[in-house]
ZASE-187678 format. One record per residue (C-alpha): residue number from 1; residue in one letter; x, y, z. Coordinates in pm, 1 decimal, m for minus. Layout:
BEGIN
(pt NUM, 'A', (X, Y, Z))
...
This chain:
BEGIN
(pt 1, 'M', (2367.2, 7723.5, m11125.1))
(pt 2, 'S', (2227.7, 7665.7, m11467.4))
(pt 3, 'K', (1916.0, 7465.5, m11537.3))
(pt 4, 'T', (2115.1, 7188.9, m11708.8))
(pt 5, 'A', (2341.7, 7142.9, m11405.9))
(pt 6, 'A', (2037.4, 7125.5, m11175.4))
(pt 7, 'V', (1876.1, 6861.7, m11380.6))
(pt 8, 'V', (2201.3, 6658.8, m11392.4))
(pt 9, 'L', (2253.3, 6697.5, m11019.9))
(pt 10, 'G', (1891.1, 6598.6, m10952.6))
(pt 11, 'F', (1924.5, 6291.2, m11180.1))
(pt 12, 'L', (2254.5, 6174.7, m11026.2))
(pt 13, 'S', (2107.3, 6227.7, m10669.9))
(pt 14, 'F', (1803.7, 6014.3, m10770.4))
(pt 15, 'I', (2023.0, 5727.5, m10902.0))
(pt 16, 'L', (2279.8, 5733.5, m10618.6))
(pt 17, 'F', (2023.6, 5759.2, m10333.2))
(pt 18, 'A', (1758.6, 5520.6, m10502.6))
(pt 19, 'N', (1833.5, 5238.5, m10250.5))
(pt 20, 'I', (1822.1, 5461.8, m9947.0))
(pt 21, 'S', (1490.9, 5618.0, m10051.1))
(pt 22, 'R', (1348.0, 5278.4, m10143.2))
(pt 23, 'A', (1380.5, 5169.8, m9764.2))
(pt 24, 'Q', (1134.8, 5455.1, m9684.5))
(pt 25, 'L', (864.7, 5313.1, m9904.9))
(pt 26, 'I', (642.1, 5013.8, m9819.3))
(pt 27, 'P', (876.6, 4713.5, m9832.3))
(pt 28, 'S', (629.0, 4459.1, m9956.7))
(pt 29, 'G', (255.0, 4405.0, m9980.4))
(pt 30, 'N', (m21.4, 4399.4, m10231.3))
(pt 31, 'V', (m318.4, 4589.7, m10374.5))
(pt 32, 'Y', (m644.9, 4408.0, m10459.9))
(pt 33, 'V', (m960.3, 4524.7, m10666.6))
(pt 34, 'G', (m1244.6, 4302.1, m10753.7))
(pt 35, 'V', (m1628.1, 4253.1, m10785.2))
(pt 36, 'S', (m1830.8, 4136.2, m10493.8))
(pt 37, 'E', (m2166.9, 4009.6, m10390.3))
(pt 38, 'S', (m2319.2, 4019.8, m10042.6))
(pt 39, 'D', (m2611.4, 3842.1, m9885.0))
(pt 40, 'S', (m2738.9, 4043.2, m9583.6))
(pt 41, 'V', (m2980.5, 3927.0, m9318.9))
(pt 42, 'D', (m3123.0, 4143.3, m9046.8))
(pt 43, 'V', (m3417.9, 4071.3, m8820.4))
(pt 44, 'V', (m3689.1, 4034.9, m9078.0))
(pt 45, 'N', (m3536.2, 4108.7, m9413.7))
(pt 46, 'R', (m3288.7, 3939.9, m9656.2))
(pt 47, 'Y', (m3117.9, 4147.6, m9917.1))
(pt 48, 'T', (m2861.5, 4073.5, m10193.3))
(pt 49, 'F', (m2623.6, 4334.7, m10299.1))
(pt 50, 'R', (m2369.0, 4364.9, m10573.6))
(pt 51, 'G', (m2071.7, 4594.2, m10579.7))
(pt 52, 'W', (m1690.5, 4618.1, m10559.7))
(pt 53, 'A', (m1416.1, 4542.4, m10303.7))
(pt 54, 'A', (m1065.4, 4676.2, m10274.3))
(pt 55, 'S', (m788.7, 4630.6, m10024.7))
(pt 56, 'A', (m419.9, 4720.6, m9959.9))
(pt 57, 'E', (m190.1, 4508.5, m9750.3))
(pt 58, 'D', (141.9, 4600.7, m9606.4))
(pt 59, 'M', (389.6, 4348.2, m9481.4))
(pt 60, 'P', (554.2, 4568.7, m9206.2))
(pt 61, 'F', (800.5, 4321.7, m9065.8))
(pt 62, 'P', (1029.4, 4154.3, m9321.2))
(pt 63, 'R', (1117.2, 3893.5, m9059.0))
(pt 64, 'Y', (759.3, 3789.6, m9019.8))
(pt 65, 'S', (641.7, 3777.2, m9376.7))
(pt 66, 'F', (323.4, 3583.0, m9290.1))
(pt 67, 'F', (191.3, 3889.6, m9092.5))
(pt 68, 'G', (34.6, 4181.8, m9277.9))
(pt 69, 'A', (m177.5, 4485.7, m9198.0))
(pt 70, 'V', (m486.6, 4546.8, m9412.9))
(pt 71, 'V', (m700.4, 4841.2, m9515.9))
(pt 72, 'D', (m1020.9, 4706.8, m9680.4))
(pt 73, 'T', (m1298.2, 4908.2, m9842.9))
(pt 74, 'S', (m1607.1, 4798.7, m10028.7))
(pt 75, 'G', (m1925.7, 4938.0, m10177.7))
(pt 76, 'Y', (m2254.8, 4750.6, m10222.1))
(pt 77, 'Y', (m2571.3, 4861.4, m10401.5))
(pt 78, 'R', (m2927.9, 4767.4, m10427.7))
(pt 79, 'K', (m3228.7, 4973.1, m10537.9))
(pt 80, 'G', (m3266.9, 5238.5, m10263.4))
(pt 81, 'I', (m2977.3, 5127.2, m10056.1))
(pt 82, 'Q', (m2605.6, 5206.8, m10062.4))
(pt 83, 'Q', (m2350.8, 5049.6, m9827.9))
(pt 84, 'Y', (m1977.5, 5138.4, m9790.5))
(pt 85, 'D', (m1725.6, 4984.6, m9556.6))
(pt 86, 'L', (m1384.9, 5088.6, m9427.1))
(pt 87, 'L', (m1216.4, 4808.4, m9230.6))
(pt 88, 'L', (m865.0, 4767.3, m9072.1))
(pt 89, 'G', (m682.6, 4473.6, m8912.3))
(pt 90, 'P', (m431.2, 4205.6, m8924.5))
(pt 91, 'R', (m406.8, 3932.4, m9193.4))
(pt 92, 'V', (m205.3, 3607.0, m9157.4))
(pt 93, 'S', (m88.0, 3428.7, m9467.4))
(pt 94, 'H', (156.4, 3173.6, m9608.4))
(pt 95, 'N', (294.7, 3100.9, m9957.4))
(pt 96, 'Y', (272.0, 2750.3, m10088.1))
(pt 97, 'G', (426.3, 2765.6, m10439.6))
(pt 98, 'K', (179.6, 2971.3, m10652.8))
(pt 99, 'W', (m97.9, 2958.3, m10384.2))
(pt 100, 'R', (m125.4, 3198.4, m10084.5))
(pt 101, 'P', (m415.0, 3117.3, m9842.9))
(pt 102, 'F', (m492.6, 3386.3, m9586.8))
(pt 103, 'V', (m725.7, 3472.1, m9299.1))
(pt 104, 'H', (m807.4, 3815.3, m9152.8))
(pt 105, 'L', (m988.7, 3981.4, m8856.4))
(pt 106, 'L', (m1095.4, 4330.8, m8935.6))
(pt 107, 'G', (m1285.3, 4600.8, m8765.8))
(pt 108, 'G', (m1420.6, 4947.7, m8875.3))
(pt 109, 'F', (m1723.1, 5134.8, m8989.9))
(pt 110, 'Q', (m2007.2, 5075.9, m9239.0))
(pt 111, 'R', (m2203.8, 5366.0, m9386.4))
(pt 112, 'E', (m2554.4, 5268.3, m9497.1))
(pt 113, 'T', (m2790.4, 5496.7, m9677.1))
(pt 114, 'S', (m3154.6, 5373.7, m9718.4))
(pt 115, 'D', (m3433.6, 5597.7, m9849.9))
(pt 116, 'G', (m3224.7, 5905.4, m9776.0))
(pt 117, 'V', (m3139.6, 5819.2, m9417.4))
(pt 118, 'T', (m2771.7, 5753.5, m9351.7))
(pt 119, 'H', (m2633.5, 5542.4, m9054.7))
(pt 120, 'Y', (m2281.8, 5496.1, m8947.6))
(pt 121, 'I', (m2239.4, 5152.0, m8791.0))
(pt 122, 'V', (m1944.3, 4965.0, m8619.7))
(pt 123, 'A', (m1860.1, 4658.1, m8828.9))
(pt 124, 'E', (m1655.3, 4340.3, m8755.1))
(pt 125, 'D', (m1530.8, 4108.0, m9035.4))
(pt 126, 'V', (m1384.5, 3763.3, m9012.1))
(pt 127, 'G', (m1277.7, 3620.8, m9343.8))
(pt 128, 'G', (m1024.6, 3456.1, m9561.5))
(pt 129, 'G', (m943.9, 3351.3, m9910.1))
(pt 130, 'V', (m670.2, 3238.8, m10144.5))
(pt 131, 'D', (m444.1, 3404.6, m10400.5))
(pt 132, 'R', (m318.0, 3229.3, m10713.0))
(pt 133, 'K', (m6.6, 3363.5, m10893.4))
(pt 134, 'F', (m5.9, 3382.3, m11264.1))
(pt 135, 'H', (235.5, 3520.4, m11538.0))
(pt 136, 'L', (82.7, 3632.3, m11872.3))
(pt 137, 'L', (290.9, 3838.1, m12128.8))
(pt 138, 'F', (378.7, 4166.3, m11949.9))
(pt 139, 'L', (171.0, 4091.7, m11636.0))
(pt 140, 'H', (418.3, 3987.1, m11360.8))
(pt 141, 'N', (349.9, 3998.2, m10991.7))
(pt 142, 'F', (m22.2, 3947.6, m11039.7))
(pt 143, 'S', (m258.9, 3702.1, m10876.2))
(pt 144, 'W', (m620.9, 3604.5, m10884.6))
(pt 145, 'R', (m804.4, 3630.6, m10552.1))
(pt 146, 'L', (m1115.3, 3454.6, m10418.8))
(pt 147, 'Q', (m1225.4, 3595.8, m10082.5))
(pt 148, 'F', (m1508.7, 3515.9, m9845.6))
(pt 149, 'D', (m1613.8, 3712.3, m9544.1))
(pt 150, 'Y', (m1867.4, 3722.7, m9264.8))
(pt 151, 'V', (m1948.2, 4078.8, m9150.5))
(pt 152, 'H', (m2146.5, 4154.9, m8836.5))
(pt 153, 'T', (m2308.2, 4492.4, m8763.8))
(pt 154, 'R', (m2537.5, 4613.9, m8496.3))
(pt 155, 'L', (m2767.4, 4903.9, m8523.0))
(pt 156, 'L', (m2962.0, 5011.2, m8213.6))
(pt 157, 'S', (m3085.6, 4666.2, m8100.8))
(pt 158, 'A', (m3089.7, 4496.5, m8442.1))
(pt 159, 'N', (m2809.3, 4263.6, m8547.6))
(pt 160, 'Q', (m2720.4, 4239.0, m8924.7))
(pt 161, 'N', (m2521.0, 3939.5, m9058.5))
(pt 162, 'E', (m2364.0, 3955.8, m9407.5))
(pt 163, 'Y', (m2199.5, 3684.0, m9610.4))
(pt 164, 'R', (m1973.6, 3810.4, m9879.1))
(pt 165, 'G', (m1777.2, 3656.5, m10162.2))
(pt 166, 'S', (m1548.5, 3847.2, m10398.8))
(pt 167, 'A', (m1311.2, 3784.8, m10687.1))
(pt 168, 'G', (m1055.9, 4000.3, m10857.2))
(pt 169, 'L', (m704.9, 4082.6, m10933.1))
(pt 170, 'V', (m409.3, 4129.3, m10687.4))
(pt 171, 'W', (m87.7, 4328.7, m10772.3))
(pt 172, 'R', (200.3, 4216.1, m10552.8))
(pt 173, 'F', (501.0, 4432.0, m10489.1))
């Protein structure tokens, strides 16, 4: 078989089976990237962090479009301290025209490095927010997001409570 025939056959296969292969991809969801600020309070200290937040949401059940599964990551920084989170869990949302309020309950791990010492901590996150759809020139399927979270961690016998706010851009697919 010549190279030209192989290319034509591959192209035709791609076009003919596009709908079948589409079913194997994530059916719907969104990806979020934004800036974030955190106010952290432990037993005796209060710290303010600045950083980034990102998440990916999959709507695994087309029949229940209000339910999503979320992977949420973030990084927060302050002089001498770095904090990274990886959280997973369910999100419940509903569309009201251009608005989409949501709430989520996430669990996972936090990696905190302070003065060269690294700790891996179990973290729980309860939060929510709202997405606002917009259309601007070539930007379709985008939204602005405002999100607020309460994150609780426990290291040894010390509790740490964090209040976070973030804002950014959401791409819906």
